[in-house]
C-alpha positions, 0 to 999 in steps of 0.5 A: 776257964776250962775243966778237963776230964777224960780227954774232954774239956768243959769251958766255963765263963766265970762267975757262975750264977747257979748250979744244980746237980742231979745224980750224974748231971750238973746244970749251971749258968755262967756268963754265956748262959745255961749249960748242962754236963753229964758224967759217967760217974757221980764222983766225977760230977761232984768233983766238977761241982767242987771245981765250979765252986772254987776254980782256983783250987786245982 
């Protein structure tokens, strides 16, 4: 499944095993391994984290 933000697409292979957030960066582990995404704003990072927790809500 993918998440789109500012013409960028982040691919996530659910289920997500772990999530860690630090200011504007989110690290998560999915079926393909560890990933890290950095956002320009903290609010964007929080929106992505909420989507990771509940991908069907969009």
